[in-house]
N, C-alpha and C positions, 0 to 999 in steps of 0.2 A: 504494500500500500504506500509506504514512504517513497519507494522508488518511482511509482506511478505519479505521485504528487510532485516529486522533484522534476521529473521529466515534463510534466504538465506546466510547471512554473517556467522552466527553461524555454519550452515551446512558446508560451504566452509572451515571455520577455522578448524572444527573437521576433515574433510576429509584430509586436509593438515597435521594436526598433526598425524593422524592415518597412513598416508602413508609416513611420513617423513623419516623413515628408508629406504624405497624403493627409494625415490627421492634423498635423501641426499647421500653423498659419503660414501661408505663402506670401512672401513679399515679392511683388512683381517689379521688373525693371520698367519704369514708366516710358523711358525713351524707346525701348524695344516694343512695348505694346503699341505706342503711337506709330512706330515704323511699320509694324505688321498691319495696322489698320489702314495706313496710307498705301501699303502694298496691295491690300485687298481692294481698295478703291481704284487702283490703277488697272484693274481688269474688269471687263463687263461680266455680269453674273445675274442669276435669278435669285430673288428673295421671295420664296414661295412661288407664286405664278407671275410676279411682276419682274420684268426685265429692266435692268439698270445698265446703262452704258458706263464705261470707265469714267471716273470723276477726278477732278483736280485734287491734289493733296491738300489735306487740312493743315492749318497753321497752328502750332502749339501756342497756347495762351496761359501764362502763369496765373492770371486771375481765375481762369476757369479751372486750372489745376487746384487752386485753393478751395473753390466751391465743391469740386468733386471729392477732394481730400476730406473736407468737413463731413460730407455725406457718408463716405467710406468709414470715417472714424465713428460716426453716429451708429451706423449699422453694426460695426464690430463691438463697440462698447455696450450696445443694448441687445446684442444677439438678434438683430432685426434684419430681415432681408426683404426690403420693400422700397419702392420709389417714394413712399411717404415716410418722412423722418419721424423720430420719436416725439417731436414737437407738433406733429400733424401737418407739417409743411411739405409741399411737393417741390419739384425742381424749378417750376415757374416762380414760386415764392422765394426759393433760395437765391435765384438769379436777381430778383427784384430787391431782396434784402441786402444783397451785395452791391446794389446800384449798378448792375451790369446791364448795358444796353443790348437788347436782343429783339429780333423780329420773329424768329422761329427757332425752336430748340428741340433737342431730343436727349434722352438719357438712357444709357445702358448700365445695368448693374450685373454683378456676378459674384459667386463665392466658391472657394475651394477648388479651383482648377490647379493642376500640377505645375503648369508653367505658362508662359506668355502665349506660346503657340496654341495650346489647348484653350486658353481663355478666349482669344480672338476667334478661333475655330468654333467654339461654342456659340459665340455671338453670331457668327455667319450662318450657323445652322438654325438659328431662331429667326423666324420671318421678321418680327418687329425690330429686333436688334440689328439684323442685316440691313433692313431699310434705313435705319439711322446711320449705319456705316456708309451706305452707298448714296444717301441723299445728296444730290448735286448742289442744293441750295446752302448746305452747311459749309462754312468757311473756316471756322476755328474750333478747337477742341481742347479739353483738359481732362486729366486723369488723376485719380487718387486711389490708394489702396491701404488697407490695414488688416492684419490678421486673416488674410484670405478673402476679405470682402473688397470688391473693386467697383469703381464708379467712373464712367466716362460721360462727359457732357459735351454735346455738339451744339453749335450756335450759328445761325445766320445773322450777320451784323449789319448788312446793307442790302438794298434792293438790287 
């Protein structure tokens, strides 16, 4: 019985160690995530049944990075996975509260992907998230992440 118990503990410990990267919080490289999103935009694709032509690269915006980071922090700190923050605000209100000028916006959220490629691929496989990535009207974007929660905000700033 003791031998079985010891082997079980060793196997459990090995399992936890081998899966620690999947269970623990993933920190994404924001520069790589943005590069992969712009790479996706450079190719025409279908998002569901809607065809999108290749679109211009988005410009990284540090103010949008801050807005996205604040939402990622909120999701991580409150174990919340939603476009609505713990304060009840959505991304429109978050943009307005930051006095960020916008005409049209979109937001992608995600959690617990193993790496940046899987994160962006997951968004591309979701119709609504894919549409945000491919939307030609969007000009700028920002990204934030914490403990495996990720948020990307897309904005059209001029007509």
